[in-house]
N, C-alpha and C positions, 0 to 999 in steps of 0.2 A: 983798460982792461976791463975793470972793473964798471966802468960808465955805460961802456957797453952793453953788457951783461947787465945790468939794470934796467936800459931801455928796452930790452927784449922781453923782461920779463915785466911790466907795464904794460906793451904792445897786444901780451897775451891776455892779459889779466881784461882790456876795454873788448877784447872778441869776446871773451867766455860770458861779460854781459850784455853784449845783441846778442849773442845764442839765448840766453836765459831768457832775456825780453821779445824775443819773439816766437819762444814755444808760449812763454803764458800769454801773449795776446793769439795763438793758437785755439786754447781754450776759455774759454769765456766762464769765470763762474758763475753760478745761479743767482740769479737778484740783479746780477747786472744787466746794461741796455744790448739788444742783441748787437751781432757783430755786423751787422747793415746798415747797424747808427754808427756807430763809429764813424768819426768826423777827419780822425789824426790821420796820413799818412802809412800806409799798406806796403810790407817789403814785395817784389813784385814775386818773388818763388812763394807770398803764401796764396796765390789765387788758384782757381783751379786751371786757369789755363794754362799758366807757368808749369803744372803738374805738379802738386801737392802728396806729401809722403806717405809709402802704402799703409802705413802703421797708422794713416790720421781719417782719408776718404777716402773714399771710391773713386778709380774717375771715369765718372761720368755726369753727364750733365745733371743740373738741379740745385737745388738750395738744399744745405748740409741741416738735418732736422735740430742739430745742436746749435744752431744760430737762433733755438726760438723752444728746445726745452734745457733741461739740466742735465747735462751730462757728466758721469763724474764716474769716475775707471770703466766695466763695460756694461751699467746702466743707465736709461735716460731715462727721467721723469717731466714728461707733459702737463701741464697744465692749464688746463682750459680758463679757469676763474683768471689766472695769474697773468695770462697773455693772452690779450686778445686777438693778437695778430695771426695768432698761428689758426692755421683754412681747418674744417671739419673732413675737409676732403683730401684722404691722403693715397696722391698717385704718382706719378714721378715727376712731379714737381717739388719731391722731398727726395732725399739719398740717406740713408744711415751711414752708419761708419761700419767699416767690418769688423769692427773691435769689439762695438755694441753686438750683448750676447741676453739682452733680458732691458724691456720696454716697457714700462704703466702709465696708462694714461688716464687722466681723471677729468670726467666731462663736468660741465656745466651746467645749468638747468638751461633743457630748449634746445641740447646742443643735439645735433643727427651728423654722428659719426659716418664717415663710409672710406672702407679701407676697399683700393682696387690689385690688380694683379701686377704693375707696375713700380709698386712703393719697393718689395722686397729686393736687390738684382745681386745673387748672390750671397748673399747673407747668413749669417750663423745663430739666428736669436730663437733660443730655448724655451723663452718666459714672454710669453704677451699679456699683459691683462692690461682691460676698459673697468674700469670703475664708474658706473653715474650717481649722481644725488637720490635715488632713492623710484620707489614706485610713483611716488604723487609725483614728481619732476615730466613736463614729458620730453626725457631725453629718447636716443635712438640713435641704434648702431647698426648697419647694415654691411655684412661682409656677401662679396660681390663673387662675383665667377675666380678661380682663379688666383684668390688673394693671397694664399701662404706658397706660391708654386714655384716660385724663384729663392726661397726661402732654405735655406740650407742644413737650420739646426735638425738636429736628430731628436727625434719623439719629442716634439715642443709642446707648451705646455699652454693651452689658450682658455683663459678666461672671459666669459661677462657678465659681470655681478654690480647688481640691483639698478639694471635699467628698466625702464619701461618697455618698451619695446625695441627686442631683434628678430632681426631678418636674416636666416642665412638662403643663399639664392644658387640654384644649379649650379653646379660644380663648384663650389667656396671651398670644401676639403678636397680633394683628388691625389691620388699616386703618390703616398707617402702616410705617413706615419703620426697619428696625432692624438694628445689629450684633450679633450674639449670639457671644458663645465660652465652651464649660464646657470645662474641661480638668483633668485629673487628678483622675478622680471613679472609684469604684468602680461605680458602678449609674447609668443613667441611664436615663430612662422616657419617651420621647414620647405623650402619647395622641392620640386620632386627632382630627383639625383642629385640633391645636399652635397649625400655624401659617394662616391664612388668609384672604384677601384685602390681601392684602397684600407691600409687596418688604422682604427679609433677605439679609441677608449671613449664614451659619449655620454656625461650623465647631463638630467636637467632637476632643479632643484627647486620646489620652493614657488612654482610658476599656474599664476593662475590659469591660465590659458595655454595651452601648450598645440599646437595644430600640426600635425605630421599629415604631407597632401602624400599622396600614391606615388611609391616607388622613392620615396624620400634617401633609400638603400638601397644604392642601385649595384650590382654583381661589377666584380670583375672582367674588363673584357678579355684579355686573357685568359682562357681556361685554363692550363696550369698553375697561375698563379691562385692563390686562396686566400679572401677578406677574411679578414679574424674581427671581427665587432664586439665590443663590449656595452651593452647600453643599459644605462639603467634611469632609472625615473621615480623620481622623489617626492613624496607629497606636491603633485600636480593635477590637475584636473586634461582630461581630454577627453574629447568630445565623440572619438573613434578613433580606432586603429587601424588603420587601413594596410593595405598588404604590405611586406619590407621586401619579396624579393629576392635574400639575400641572405645566403647560410651566416651564423652568425656563433660566438661562443657563447657568447649569456647574455640572455633578456631579464630583467630586474624590473617587475615595477612596487615601489613599495610605500605606501600612504598615498597612493594616486587614487583619484576618483576618473571611473571608464564608462563613458555614457552607452558606448557601443564595440568592442569587437568583432570586427567584419566579418562577413564569409571570405574564408582565403587569403585571411591578417597573415596567418603563419603556414602556408602553400610555397614552403620553403623546402630545400634538401635538409638540412641538419641545424637544430640548434641544441648546443648541448646541456643547456643548463636556464632552463624559461620555468620564472617564478614571480608569484601574485602574492604580498605579504602585506597586510591588513590597507586592504583595497574597498575601494566600494564599485564594483560592475553594474551595469543595469542588464545585458543581457549577450550573450553570446552566443553569436547567430551561427545557424548551422555553415558546418564545414567551414569554423574559424582555423583550426587545426585539423589536416589533409593528410590523406594515406601516405602523403609524398614526406614528409617529417618523419625524422628518426630523431629521439632525444632521449640522453640519458639520463634524467630529468626532470620530470615538471612538474611544479607542487601550488597551492593553492591554500594561503592559511592563513588565518585571522579574518580573512576576508569576508565578506558580503557580496551579495550575489543572486538579482530579483529572479532570472531564469536562464536556463542551459538549455539550448533548443535541441529539439528533435536531430540528430548527426551533429552534435557543434564541435566531440569530437572522434570522427568514424577512421577506424583502421590505423589507426598512429601507433607506429613503431616505439615506446618508450617503454625503457627498459626498468624507470623505478614512476611511479603515479602515488605525490602524497597528497589527500584533502584533511587539514587537522582544523580543528576549530573555526572553520566556516558558520557562516548563517548563510542556506541558501532558499528563497523560498520555492521557486517549484522546480524541477529536473523531469524534462520533458521524454514519454518514450523513445529510445534508444537512444538517447544525448551523447552516452558515453559507452563507443566503442575499440576499444583498444588492445594489443596486442604488445604485455606486461607483463615482467617475472615478477615483480613486486610492486603491488596495491597494497597502500595503508589508507585506510579511511577511518579517521579518529576524532572523539567529541565534535562532533558536528554537527548542529541542526537545522534540519530539513523539513521545511514544510508540508509538501507535495511532492508525489516521486509517481512517475508513470507505470508501464509495465515495462519491464525491462528495460528498465532507465541505468543497469547496467552493464556492463557487457563484455567479462573479462578473458580473453584467449592467450593458450597458453602460459597461463600462472605458474607458478609454483610457489610462490608463499602471501600472504593476501590474509588481511588483517582489516574486518568490519568493528570495532568495538569503541561504546561509549559514545553512541552517538542518538539520538533524540528525533524520532521521527515523528511526522504527524501524518499526513495519507502515505503508511507504507504498503508498496509495492512490489512482486518477485522483481527479482533482480539472475543474469546467470552466468554461469561459470566453467569455461570451458578450458581440460584438464592439458599439462600438458604431453609431451611423451612420457609415455607409462613407465619408459626407462628413468628418467628424473624423478625425484623425492616431490613432494606435494603437500602443503603443508595450507590448511587453509581454517579462520575462528569468526564465528561471528556470536559476538558475546558485549554484555554489560550493555545493551540498547533497549533505547526507550520507544516504542508501537503504541502512537498514543492509537492508530485506526487503521490496522492493519486489515491490507484486503487479501479475499479471497485468495489464495495456496498461494501467498506471500511470504511461509516461510516451507517451501513444498519444495525446495532445493537440498540436495544432496552434496556430497563429498565435504560436508562442511560442518564443524565441530559448533554445536550451538549453547552459551550456558546463559545462563541470566535473564532472562530475555523479559522486561517491565511492558505488559499492555495496558490499555484505556478502559478496555472493558472489565465494571465491576465482577468480581467471583461470583459464580454463583453454580449451579449444580448443572444445567443444563452444558450439555456439552455436544453441542450442534455447531457453535459457534469455531469449537477449536477443530472440528472435523472442518469446516469450510476452510480454516488455513491452511494444515499438514497434513499429510497420510500418514505424518510418522509421531510417534509418542513423545509430545515433548512437556507433560502437567509437568513433572521435576523441576525441567526448566524454566515456564512459566511462571512470573508471578503477575498478579491482579491486585488494584486495590478493594480495597475493604469498605462494602457501606457502614454507613456509620454506627447505626443496631450492632455487628457481626465484629466492632473495632475492639468492646471488652472481651470476647470472650479470646479473642486471639492474642489481647495486648499489643497489639501493631496495627500499624495503617493499611499494610499492605503483607500479602502473605503468599508462598510455594502453592501450586494452583493445584499439585498434588494432595498435599496436609488440609486445603480448604475439602477438596472431596471428601476426604477420609474423617473429617471431624463432622463437616458443616451436614455433609448429605448422605450419611452413613454409608460412605463407602463405594460409593455409583450408584446403590441400589434405586430404580427408577423412582418407585413408591415412598420415600423415605425422604422427609424435609425436615432440618430445623431449624430452629429461630431460638437468637441468644436475647435473654433478657438477665439482666443485672447480672452479668459477666456468666450465665449458666447455657446451657445448649438443653435446651424444650423441642419438641417434637411437635408436628402438624400432623400426625397423620393416628389413623383411629387405634391402633394395635399399642400407640401408644401411651393413646389415655386410658388403657386395661393397663398399662405396667406398672413397678411397682414407682417407678420411678419419680412420680409425688410430683414434677417439674412444672407443670401445666397453670397458671393465675387460673380465680376463681373468675375473673373474667371471659379468660378464653373457653372454661369449659362453659360457662353459658353461651357463647356464640355458639358450639359445638348443639349443647339442649335445642337452643334455639331454630337451628338449622337440622335437624331431626323433628322435631313439631312440623315445621315446613314441605322435607323432602313427605310424613305422614297424611299432609294433608293434600298434596296433589298425586299422593300415591289414591286415595277417596276417589278425587276428581276423576280418574284416570277408568276410575271400577263402576261410575254411575253414568259416563259416558258412552262406556261399551253396555251399560244394563237397556241405556238409552235408544243407542243406535237398536239391540237386538230387540226391543221390542216395537221399532219402527221394522223393522224386519218379518216379524211375524204379520202384524196386520197387512201387510202389502202380499206373501205369503196365502193370507186364507181368503182373499179376494181374487186371486189369481190361479186357477185351476189351474194343473199338471204342467204347472213351470216351474216346479222344482229343481231342476236338473238344468235350466238355466239363469237362476237368481247367483248372484256372486255374492264369495264371502267378502266381509268389508268390518273394520274395528276402525276406532272411535281415531281424530289426528292424535289424541294424548298417548294412546294408548299405542298407535306405529311410530308417532317419535321415539318414546320412551325404549323399548324395543329393538328400535333400529340403534339407537343412541347407544345400547348394553351390546351390539353385537360389532363397535367398533373396536373393541379393546380385546376381539378375538381375532385371530391366523386367518389369512385371508380363507382359506383348507378347510377350515374348519366346520363339519357337517351341521351346526347347529346354525351359524354362519348363514349357513346354503338354504334351510330351513326358511328362516324367520325371512329374508328376502325375498321368498316365492310366494310366501303365506301374503306379505305388502305386497305383493305385486297386483293384486287384486283382480286375475284372471282363473282365479280358481272357484267352482261351484261349491254350495255350501255341502253337499258330501264329498268332495277333493276335500274341502277346507278341514273338515272334521279328522279325514283320514293323516292329513297334514300333520296335522295337531296332535296324534294320539301318537305319530312313528316319533314327533320331532321329542316331545316329553319322556316317551322311552328309550333315546338317543342323551338325552341330559343328563350328565352325574347328579347323583342322591343328594341330596338336602337342599332348600329352599335358593330360587333366586326369583330376579324379578319377574325375565321372564318365561319362567314355570310357571308363578303366580298367575301371569296374566292371560298365560293358555290357558292356563286351568279354568280361571274365572270364565271364557271366552266360553268353556267347552261347556259349564252349568249352565251356564245364561241363554246360550243361544242354540245348544244340542240336548235337548231331552231326548229319555228313553220312548217316550209316547208315542215322535212323530218324525225320529230320525232316522238315516238310512244309512248304509255302509257300502261300499265299497267291497269288491271281490276279495282287491286281499285285504279287509277286515271282518267277514263273515265265520265266524265260528257256530259251529251248532250242539246243541245239546238236549237231555229229554230232560222234560219238566215233570217231578211227578205228581202233576193235576192235573194233564193235559187234556184232551178227548181222544184223541189217537195215538199216535206213536208220531213221532216225529222224524223228517228226514234226514236222514242222514247227508254232509253232501262233503265231499272233496277226498274221502279217503284219508285224513290224515290226523296229525292231532289235536288242530283245533275243531271246538265242539261252536255250531250254531246255534241261538237261544230259539226257543219256543215263543208264539204268537201269544201275547195278554189272553187273559179270560176272553173279555168282552170284547174282541175281534175275532170278525169273521174268520173264516177257514180260507186256507190258506192252499194255495197251489199245490198240487203233488209234486215233489222234487224226483229230480230224478234217482232212479234205485239207488244205494252205494252199500258197502259194506258194513255190517250190523254190528256193534259193540253191543259186548254183555252187557255194559252200563256208562254213563258217561265219565270221559276223564275230570272234569272238572265243572263248576255250576258257575255261571257268570251273575252278581245281581242283579238289581234293577235299577241302581244306583252307584255311578263308579267310583271304585276305589284307585286312590294312589299306590305307588309305589312302595313305600312301606305295609300297608297294610295287608298285604300277603301274608299267608301265614308258610311257613316250612313245613315243608314232606313230612309224612308223620315217622316213612323209614330213611333217611338220607341213603342207605346205601341202598336200595332197590334199584330194579334194572330203569323200571318208570314210575316213576314220583306220580302219586294221585296230590290233587292239592285241595285241599277242602274249604270253599269259599262260604263268608258268610250272606246270609240272604235281608234283603234291607225290606224286611216285610210293609216298614211303615214309610216305601218310595210313595211321591206323591204319584196321582192319578196322572193324565197325559198331560197336561200345562203345568207350567211350575208357576213359582212367583214372581219371575222375574218378566211374565208375557210372551217371551218368545217361542214358545207351542213346540219347542224342541225339548224333552229329556235329556239327560246325557248319563247313559249305557257305555260302556265299554267295547260291545260287542256287539251292537244294534242290527236286527236283521231286516225291518221294514222301512222303506221309505218316508222319509218328515214331510213329502206333500201331500196336500189333501187329493181326492179322485177327481174326476170330471162329476161326479154326480154333485157336486157341495156339500155330499152329506157329513162331511167332515171326520171320515172312518179310512183309519191311514192303511193306503193299498199296498197289499204284499210285494216282495222285490219277485223279482223273475227269475227264473232258477238258473245259478251257473253254473258251467262247469269248474269242475276240481280244478286245485291251485299245481302245477308242479313245480314248485320251487318255495315247500312250506320248509321252516324249523320244529325238528323235536322238540317235545315239550321240557324237554329237563334245559334244551337251551333255553323257552322262554320262561321255563322257572329260573334260573340263573337270573335271566335280565330283569327279571321281576323284581328279585331277592338285592 
C-alpha cells in the first residue's frame, strides 16, 4: 500500500515540473533569443493555431509583440537599438497580449516608426510612450488614421518625446478620450481633422516648428455630443494659427512665437479660457476673434505683439479681458471692440495707438493703470445698464505723446497722469487734450533750468502754473535761477524782489534803447511822407479832396501790431484799421484821427503818440480843412467883422486868420452874446484843457490859452498843414495857384451835437 502511494506522488511531481517548464517557455526573458528562433520542440497547445490561453495572447493572427520585445507583467518595452529584427511599421503583423496595459518604444537613429489602425485589437493600453534619440538624429514618428481606434484603454496617455519629426495624420485621434504630449521635436505637422469627434488634452512643448493645418481640430459630427479640448502650446514656434473650428475648454500659449494669428482663427462658438503668456506675436489679423466667440476669460500677459489690426477682436462676448505686462508696438483704429464686464489693462508698454483703439460695451469694472503709452489716442467706454454699478479708473499712466481729445473721456476717474510735454505756462496744449480740468492730475517733466526751484525732475502741473506762471496770468512768466524764481515782466523789474541778475538788467536796457531807436525811425519816416505829400498838393490845384491819407510802412505796422492786443469790438481797433485802409481823404483822415484820440483813454500810448505826431506833421492850421462834424465857430477879438455863427449848437467855429481874404457870408444863425470858448492856433492835448471856473454852473465856460507864437501857414515839417483842433478852412490851394487858402462853403447846422458839458467831460 505504501509503495502505490509513493508511485502516485512521483507521477504528480513530474507533471508539476512539466507544467512549470511550459509556462516558462511561453514567456521568454528579456535578452534571450526570440521565440521564433528557438530550435527545440514546442508543446502542441502552445501554438496560436492550437489555441493559447486567453491570459497569454489574443486569439487573432499575427506575431506576438513579446517575441521581439521585453514583456514583464503588464509592461512591454521595445528597443530598436537592441533588436534589429523588429519592424518599424506596426500594423496587423503584430498583436499585443490583452494583459498588457503599458508600452514603451525606444527608437534607434534613422528609425521611421509608423503606427497603423490594425495594431490594437481590443486592447486596454493606458500608456503609450515613444522616445527618440534627440532632434539631431533623423528619426520620425507617424501616427496614421485610426491608429488608436481599437484601443479600449480609458483616457490613454500618449507621449512622443525627443523625436525629430512627428506627423499626425487625419483621423489619428477620433471618437474617444486621449491625453497627448509631443515634446522636444524639430518639426511637428498636424494635418486637417487630425483630432475629431473627441475629448482630448493636447500639449506641444519645445517644438521648433509646429505646423497646424486648417481644421486641425474638427467638431463632433453629432451635434448633441460636445467636444472638450484642452490645448497647451509651450516654448514652440508657429508660423500661423489657422481656423480651429471647434469649441474648446482652454487654449493656452506659453512662451510661444507666433508669426500671425489669422482671420477667423478663433471663429468658434466657445472657448472658456484663451490665454497668451510670455509669447511673441507678430500680427493679430482682422477678425481673428469674431463676434461668434464667447469666452469667460481672454488674457495677454507678458507678451510682445507687433500689431493688433483693425477689428482684430470684434464684438466678442468676453466676460473678463486682461492685458498685463505686454509690449505692443501698434494698436490700430477700432482694433478691440468687445462686450465685456471686467477689463484690466495694466503695466503695459504701448508704442502707438490709433483713434478709438479700445471700445468697451456694457462694461461694469474697467481698470487702465500703470501703463506707458507713446502716441496715445482716445478710446471709448459705453456704460452697462443704468441699474448696474459702474467703476472705471484711469490712473498712473504715462502718455509720452497724447493726441487731441485723448483725455476727453467721461465716466472714468483720472489720477496721476504723466505726460511727455515739458511743463510750460502755455495752456493751449492742455485744452487740446481735454475739456475737463485735469491740471491737478497731470504730471509734466521739468526742463533742466526749472528743476532747482522744485527740487524734482517732474511736478504736478497745477503747482507749476501757480509757482512758475504767477498763478496762470498770461502776462507773467518766471525763470528759475540758482534755485530761486525771477520774473520776465517789466513790472517785476521795478519790484522790490531784486532777483534779476545784472546780465538780465543789461538785456532790458539794450532792448529799451532799440525800441527808442525804432520809434525815432518811424517818426522820421512820417515826416518824410508828409513832406512829399505837401509838395504834391502845392502843384495840383483843387485836388485836395481827392488826396488820400497815408502813413509810413513802419507807422502802419506799429499801430496794427498794437491793436492786436485789443478785443475785436474795440472802437480804437476799428478806427485804426479804418485809417490804415488808405481810402480816406486828407480831411476825412484828420477828422478820424481826432475822433480816435478823443476816444482813447488818458495817458500816453504808442498809438496816441503816432496819431498826434501825424496831426502835427501833416495837418497844420494854415491850410487844413475840417469836415462838418468838426466845424466850430467863435468870435475873434481882432476880426474885421462879425463872425458868422453856425449850427446853433455849442460848438464854435474859429474865424479866418488876419491875412486871409474875407470869407463868404455864412447862413444866418442865432447870435450869442459871447463865444462859449476860444480855440488856440496850436492843438491842445486832452490834459491841457483847464477846468471850468465854476463847476456848479449849469453851462460851463472854457478859458483856453491862445498860442500867439504859433507858426504861420507852413510848419517846419513842410507838410503845408498846421494843426488846429477845429480848423475852418480847406488845406488845398485855389485854382489860381496864389497859395492863399480857400474858405469852406457854408454847411447846414448839425442835428446830432453834444452839449458843452459833455464835451468838457471828455476833454477832462
